[in-house]
C-alpha positions as CSV (number, residue, x, y, z in Angstrom):
1,M,0.0,0.0,0.2
2,K,1.2,3.6,-0.8
3,Q,0.6,6.3,1.2
4,I,0.3,9.5,-1.2
5,A,0.4,12.9,0.7
6,Q,1.5,15.1,-2.5
7,T,-0.4,15.4,-6.1
8,D,3.6,14.9,-7.4
9,E,3.4,12.1,-5.9
10,L,-0.1,10.6,-7.2
11,A,1.0,12.1,-11.0
12,A,4.0,9.9,-10.8
13,L,2.1,6.8,-9.5
14,L,-0.4,7.4,-12.3
15,F,2.2,7.2,-15.3
16,H,3.6,4.2,-13.6
17,V,0.6,2.1,-13.6
18,K,-1.1,3.3,-17.2
19,Q,2.9,2.5,-18.5
20,Q,2.4,-1.0,-17.0
21,A,-1.3,-1.4,-18.2
22,G,0.0,-2.2,-21.9
23,G,1.4,-5.5,-20.4
24,L,-1.9,-7.2,-19.8
25,P,-3.7,-9.5,-22.0
26,E,-5.5,-8.4,-25.2
27,R,-8.5,-10.6,-24.8
28,L,-10.9,-10.9,-22.4
29,D,-11.2,-14.2,-21.6
30,D,-7.2,-14.2,-21.3
31,R,-7.5,-11.5,-18.6
32,A,-9.7,-13.9,-17.0
33,K,-7.1,-16.8,-16.7
34,L,-4.6,-14.5,-15.6
35,A,-6.6,-13.7,-12.7
36,V,-7.2,-17.2,-11.8
37,R,-3.7,-17.9,-11.9
38,A,-3.1,-14.7,-9.7
39,L,-5.4,-15.6,-6.8
40,T,-4.2,-19.2,-7.0
41,R,-0.5,-18.2,-6.3
42,W,-1.7,-15.9,-3.8
43,Q,-3.9,-18.5,-2.2
44,K,-1.2,-20.7,-2.0
45,G,1.2,-18.5,-0.1
46,L,-1.1,-17.8,2.6
47,G,0.1,-20.6,4.8
48,E,3.3,-19.1,4.8
49,Q,2.1,-15.2,6.1
50,L,1.7,-16.6,10.0
51,T,1.3,-13.3,11.5
52,L,-0.7,-12.0,8.2
53,P,-4.2,-13.3,10.0
54,Q,-3.8,-11.4,13.1
55,R,-3.2,-8.1,11.0
56,A,-6.5,-8.6,8.8
57,G,-7.9,-9.5,12.1
58,L,-9.0,-13.3,11.0
59,S,-8.3,-16.5,12.2
60,L,-5.5,-18.5,10.0
61,P,-8.4,-21.7,9.8
62,I,-10.9,-19.0,8.4
63,L,-8.8,-17.2,6.0
64,L,-6.8,-20.4,4.5
65,E,-10.5,-22.1,4.2
66,G,-12.6,-19.6,2.9
67,A,-10.0,-17.9,0.6
68,G,-9.4,-21.7,-0.6
69,D,-13.0,-22.1,-1.4
70,W,-13.7,-18.7,-3.0
71,V,-10.7,-19.3,-5.2
72,A,-11.6,-22.6,-6.2
73,A,-15.2,-21.6,-7.5
74,Q,-14.1,-19.3,-9.6
75,R,-13.9,-21.7,-12.5
76,P,-14.0,-21.0,-16.5
77,E,-17.7,-21.9,-16.8
78,R,-18.1,-19.1,-14.1
79,F,-16.5,-16.5,-16.6
80,A,-18.3,-17.7,-19.5
81,A,-21.5,-17.3,-17.5
82,L,-20.2,-13.8,-16.4
83,F,-19.8,-12.7,-19.5
84,A,-23.2,-13.6,-20.9
85,L,-24.6,-12.0,-18.1
86,E,-22.7,-8.5,-18.8
87,G,-23.3,-9.2,-23.0
88,L,-19.7,-9.4,-23.5
89,Q,-17.6,-12.1,-26.0
90,G,-14.8,-13.7,-24.4
91,N,-12.6,-12.7,-27.4
92,S,-13.5,-8.8,-26.6
93,T,-10.6,-6.7,-26.9
94,D,-12.0,-3.7,-25.0
95,R,-9.8,-2.2,-22.5
96,A,-11.2,0.1,-19.6
97,A,-9.3,3.3,-19.1
98,L,-7.9,4.6,-15.7
99,G,-10.4,3.0,-12.8
100,S,-10.2,2.9,-9.1
101,T,-12.3,0.8,-6.8
102,W,-12.7,2.2,-3.2
103,L,-14.1,-0.8,-0.2
104,G,-13.8,-0.7,3.4
105,D,-13.0,-3.6,5.5
106,G,-15.9,-6.0,4.8
107,A,-15.7,-9.5,4.3
108,L,-12.5,-10.7,2.1
109,P,-14.3,-12.1,-1.1
110,A,-15.9,-8.6,-2.1
111,L,-12.0,-7.5,-2.3
112,L,-11.3,-10.6,-4.2
113,D,-14.4,-9.9,-6.4
114,A,-13.6,-6.3,-7.0
115,F,-9.5,-7.4,-7.6
116,V,-11.3,-9.9,-10.3
117,F,-13.3,-7.0,-12.2
118,A,-10.3,-4.7,-12.1
119,V,-8.2,-7.4,-14.1
120,L,-11.1,-8.0,-16.7
121,A,-11.3,-4.7,-17.6
122,G,-7.7,-4.6,-18.6
123,G,-6.8,-0.9,-17.8
124,P,-4.8,0.8,-15.0
125,H,-6.4,0.9,-11.8
126,L,-5.9,2.5,-8.3
127,F,-7.6,0.4,-5.3
128,R,-8.3,2.3,-1.9
129,V,-9.0,-0.6,0.7
130,G,-9.8,-1.1,4.5
131,R,-6.5,-1.2,7.0
132,Q,-7.3,-4.8,8.0
133,Q,-7.5,-6.0,4.6
134,A,-4.4,-4.2,3.4
135,P,-1.8,-6.4,3.9
136,L,-3.8,-9.3,2.3
137,F,-4.4,-7.4,-0.6
138,D,-0.8,-6.2,-0.7
139,L,0.5,-9.8,-1.4
140,L,-2.3,-10.6,-4.0
141,L,-0.9,-7.2,-5.9
142,E,2.4,-9.1,-5.5
143,A,1.1,-12.6,-6.5
144,F,-0.4,-10.2,-9.7
145,A,2.8,-8.9,-10.5
146,A,4.6,-12.2,-10.3
147,E,2.1,-13.8,-12.8
148,A,1.7,-11.1,-15.0
149,G,4.8,-9.8,-15.6
150,C,3.6,-6.3,-14.9
151,E,2.2,-3.7,-12.6
152,P,-1.0,-1.9,-13.5
153,F,-2.5,-1.9,-10.4
154,A,-1.7,0.0,-6.8
155,S,-3.3,0.3,-3.6
156,I,-3.1,3.7,-2.3
157,R,-4.2,5.5,1.1
158,W,-4.0,9.5,2.1
159,N,-5.0,10.8,5.5
160,R,-6.7,13.6,6.2
161,A,-4.1,16.0,5.6
162,G,-3.8,14.5,2.1
163,D,-7.1,15.0,1.1
164,R,-5.7,17.5,-1.2
165,I,-5.1,14.9,-3.9
166,L,-9.1,13.8,-3.7
167,R,-10.1,15.9,-6.5
168,P,-7.0,15.8,-8.5
169,L,-7.4,11.9,-8.6
170,L,-11.3,12.1,-9.4
171,Q,-10.1,14.3,-12.1
172,A,-8.0,11.6,-13.5
173,L,-10.2,8.9,-13.4
174,D,-12.3,7.6,-16.2
175,H,-14.7,5.5,-13.8
176,L,-14.6,5.3,-9.8
177,T,-16.6,2.1,-8.3
178,L,-17.5,2.8,-4.8
179,Y,-18.8,0.6,-2.3
180,G,-19.8,2.5,1.3
181,S,-22.5,3.9,3.1
182,S,-24.8,6.6,2.4
183,E,-23.2,9.2,3.6
184,T,-19.8,8.0,1.8
185,L,-21.5,7.9,-1.0
186,A,-23.4,11.4,-0.8
187,N,-19.9,12.8,-0.3
188,I,-18.3,11.5,-3.3
189,E,-21.5,12.5,-5.2
190,G,-21.3,15.6,-3.6
191,E,-17.7,16.2,-4.5
192,L,-18.2,15.3,-8.1
193,A,-20.9,17.7,-8.7
194,G,-18.7,20.6,-7.3
195,M,-16.3,19.5,-10.1
196,Q,-15.8,21.6,-13.4
197,G,-14.9,19.3,-16.4
198,Q,-14.4,15.7,-16.8
199,T,-16.0,13.5,-13.8
200,P,-15.3,9.9,-13.5
201,R,-18.4,7.6,-13.8
202,L,-19.5,6.8,-11.0
203,I,-20.2,3.1,-10.4
204,A,-21.6,2.9,-6.7
205,F,-22.9,0.0,-4.6
206,G,-24.5,1.0,-0.9
207,H,-24.8,-1.1,2.2
208,R,-27.4,-3.6,2.1
209,S,-28.4,-6.1,4.8
210,S,-28.6,-9.6,5.2
211,L,-31.1,-12.1,7.0
212,L,-32.4,-15.7,7.4
213,W,-36.3,-16.5,6.4
214,I,-37.1,-19.8,7.4
215,E,-41.1,-20.3,6.9
216,A,-42.3,-22.9,9.3
217,E,-44.8,-24.3,7.4
218,A,-41.4,-25.7,5.2
219,L,-40.3,-27.6,8.5
220,E,-43.6,-29.7,9.2
221,G,-42.5,-33.1,10.2
222,A,-38.7,-32.3,10.2
223,T,-36.8,-34.4,12.3
224,E,-34.4,-34.0,14.8
225,A,-31.3,-34.4,12.3
226,E,-32.9,-32.0,9.7
227,I,-33.1,-29.5,11.9
228,G,-29.8,-30.0,13.0
229,A,-28.9,-30.0,9.5
230,L,-30.4,-26.4,9.1
231,G,-28.7,-25.2,12.5
232,Q,-25.2,-26.4,11.1
233,A,-26.2,-24.2,8.2
234,I,-27.5,-21.0,9.9
235,A,-23.9,-21.3,12.1
236,T,-21.6,-21.5,8.8
237,D,-23.6,-17.9,7.6
238,L,-23.1,-17.2,10.7
239,S,-19.2,-17.8,11.3
240,L,-17.7,-17.5,7.9
241,W,-15.6,-14.0,7.8
242,D,-16.9,-13.3,11.1
243,Q,-20.0,-11.7,10.3
244,R,-18.0,-8.8,8.4
245,G,-19.6,-7.2,5.1
246,C,-23.0,-7.3,3.5
247,M,-23.8,-11.0,3.2
248,A,-23.4,-12.0,6.7
249,P,-27.1,-12.3,8.3
250,H,-27.9,-10.4,11.7
251,T,-31.3,-11.8,11.8
252,L,-33.7,-14.9,11.5
253,W,-37.3,-14.6,10.8
254,L,-39.2,-18.2,11.2
255,V,-42.2,-16.7,8.9
256,G,-45.4,-18.4,10.3
257,G,-43.8,-20.3,13.2
258,D,-44.0,-20.3,16.8
259,E,-42.1,-20.1,19.8
260,A,-41.6,-23.7,20.1
261,L,-40.1,-24.7,16.7
262,L,-38.3,-21.3,17.4
263,A,-36.9,-23.3,20.5
264,R,-35.6,-25.9,18.4
265,L,-33.7,-23.7,15.7
266,L,-32.2,-21.7,18.6
267,D,-31.0,-25.0,20.5
268,A,-29.6,-26.3,16.9
269,A,-27.7,-23.4,15.5
270,G,-26.4,-22.6,19.1
271,G,-25.3,-26.2,19.4
272,A,-23.6,-25.8,15.5
273,M,-22.1,-23.1,17.0
274,H,-20.1,-24.3,19.6
275,R,-19.1,-27.4,17.2
276,L,-17.7,-24.8,14.3
277,A,-15.9,-22.7,17.1
278,A,-13.2,-25.2,16.8
279,R,-12.9,-25.3,13.3
280,W,-13.2,-21.6,12.5
281,P,-12.3,-19.6,15.6
282,A,-13.3,-15.9,15.7
283,G,-10.2,-13.7,15.0
284,A,-10.0,-10.0,16.7
285,V,-13.3,-8.1,17.6
286,S,-13.7,-4.2,18.6
287,R,-14.3,-3.5,22.2
288,E,-17.6,-1.9,20.8
289,T,-18.5,-5.1,19.1
290,V,-17.9,-6.8,22.2
291,E,-19.6,-4.5,24.4
292,Q,-22.9,-4.0,22.2
293,S,-23.3,-7.7,21.8
294,F,-23.3,-8.3,25.2
295,L,-25.8,-5.8,25.9
296,L,-28.0,-7.3,23.3
297,G,-27.5,-11.1,25.2
298,E,-28.3,-9.6,28.5
299,Q,-31.8,-8.3,26.7
300,A,-32.2,-11.7,25.2
301,A,-31.8,-13.4,28.8
302,F,-34.2,-11.3,30.4
303,A,-36.9,-11.5,27.8
304,G,-36.2,-14.4,25.8
305,S,-33.9,-17.1,25.5
306,L,-29.9,-16.8,24.7
307,V,-27.3,-19.5,24.1
308,E,-23.7,-18.1,24.0
309,G,-20.0,-19.3,23.9
310,A,-17.1,-17.4,24.1
311,E,-17.1,-16.3,20.5
312,F,-20.8,-16.1,19.5
313,R,-24.5,-15.3,20.9
314,I,-27.7,-16.2,19.7
315,M,-31.2,-15.0,20.9
316,T,-34.5,-14.5,20.9
317,G,-36.7,-12.0,23.1
318,V,-35.1,-9.1,21.4
319,D,-35.9,-6.2,18.6
320,A,-36.5,-8.8,15.7
321,R,-37.2,-5.9,12.9
322,A,-33.4,-4.5,13.2
323,R,-31.5,-5.9,10.2
324,R,-28.4,-4.7,11.6
325,G,-26.5,-5.9,14.7
326,P,-23.0,-5.4,16.6
327,G,-21.3,-8.2,14.6
328,G,-19.1,-10.6,16.5
329,R,-21.5,-13.9,15.5
330,T,-24.2,-12.2,17.0
331,L,-28.3,-13.4,15.6
332,R,-31.4,-12.2,16.4
333,M,-34.4,-14.8,15.8
334,A,-37.7,-14.4,16.3
335,A,-41.1,-16.2,15.3
336,V,-43.1,-13.6,13.1
337,S,-46.0,-13.5,10.5
338,R,-45.5,-13.2,7.1
339,D,-47.0,-10.2,6.9
340,E,-44.4,-8.5,9.1
341,A,-42.2,-10.0,7.5
342,E,-42.9,-8.7,4.2
343,L,-43.5,-5.5,5.2
344,W,-40.0,-5.6,7.2
345,L,-38.1,-6.4,4.4
346,R,-38.8,-3.3,3.0
347,D,-37.5,-1.1,5.7
348,E,-33.7,-1.5,4.0
349,P,-32.2,-2.8,0.8
350,T,-31.1,-6.5,0.9
351,S,-27.8,-7.9,0.1
352,T,-29.0,-11.9,0.5
353,I,-31.8,-14.0,2.4
354,G,-31.1,-17.6,3.4
355,F,-34.0,-19.2,2.1
356,V,-36.5,-22.3,3.1
357,G,-39.5,-22.2,1.9
358,R,-42.0,-22.7,-1.1
359,A,-42.5,-18.9,-2.1
360,A,-39.2,-16.9,-2.3
361,P,-39.7,-13.2,-0.9
362,S,-39.4,-10.3,-3.3
363,A,-36.3,-7.8,-2.5
364,A,-34.8,-5.8,-5.5
365,G,-31.4,-7.2,-6.2
366,A,-31.1,-9.3,-3.5
367,R,-29.4,-12.9,-3.9
368,I,-31.7,-15.7,-2.7
369,V,-29.6,-18.9,-1.5
370,A,-30.1,-21.4,0.7
371,P,-28.6,-21.5,4.2
372,G,-25.3,-22.2,4.6
373,Q,-24.5,-20.6,1.3
374,M,-25.2,-16.8,2.1
375,Q,-21.5,-15.9,2.0
376,A,-20.3,-18.4,-1.1
377,T,-20.3,-16.2,-4.1
378,T,-18.9,-16.3,-7.6
379,I,-18.6,-13.8,-10.4
380,D,-21.3,-14.6,-12.6
381,R,-23.8,-12.6,-11.1
382,L,-25.2,-9.1,-10.8
383,H,-23.9,-6.7,-7.8
384,D,-27.3,-5.2,-6.3
385,G,-29.1,-6.0,-9.5
386,Q,-26.6,-4.1,-11.8
387,Q,-24.0,-4.8,-14.0
388,R,-20.2,-3.9,-13.0
389,L,-17.9,-4.9,-15.9
390,R,-19.9,-3.0,-18.7
391,P,-19.7,0.3,-17.1
392,M,-15.7,-0.2,-16.4
393,L,-15.4,-0.8,-20.2
394,G,-17.5,2.5,-20.6
395,R,-20.2,0.4,-22.3
């Protein structure tokens, strides 16, 4: 990661990445192969970085298994499906001009995903990533440079005193892909509105929340083994990447169910969390997260039920309408009516719904997947219902 404080430093970096971009493959399908080679090299080297997981706030088992599964899932047919989804041909030689992607410390797959799209775009690219993910991303850029034989990408950061470079950077960009809160998006949109002359195309994705939607009717007659398997799937969604990012659930709605069935789910998910803790120990958690999770658990212990371990809390009896939580593997569960669930679903944009039932809920741009698959993503999908590669290519 390069710290930029002066406009001349920015100019030198822009010159370098633009010059290096000529070394990228001409064809889109060849860039896809390069992306996979770089990801594979990076993933194989993670086990040698013994201090890296702690710096990234993740445990080594989660980092190795999660990254390995994500990289393995990006198979050739996934790229072919992506190209079809975007209306592009694998033999296309279209290239993007100078672009940039800004994102924070969410789940690692979001960062890997952004990297793949920059490679596919085939142009010079600057990344601004979260502090925790920066060490992981720097290793990825090293792996990419070794495979590509060029350095068209760079990871940059500037502090508050260096905000003087923001406008020169924006003026130099052809496109900016931005992942952030409503406040962040509004700030950048305001900055662009105040600029004269050419401004970059803004490809923006706001924060979304995710949840588990379990229809009680689908569990009628379910055996203890089947409820246990569902509990294991819930634990997987809750634990992978330590509940970071938009695709991690913070709430479970048992739609049309009663307290007895909810108690079975609570016990099953809690037991699975205890078992999963040995396989996927949690990484670093902020003091604020610990305190908020504890207070929520105290409410649940008084008003509902609570199952907790050293690294998680699953509970009933607290506000189930809230779609966001403190994190730290904290999950609210509640039995709700279908009318309530459909009303509450409109409260805020939805990323992913872990769904069990017959009639899936409708939420614009949301992924509907089985529990246990909420954070298992591949690149051949629209992001929040939007294309990503075509806008980068200016099409």
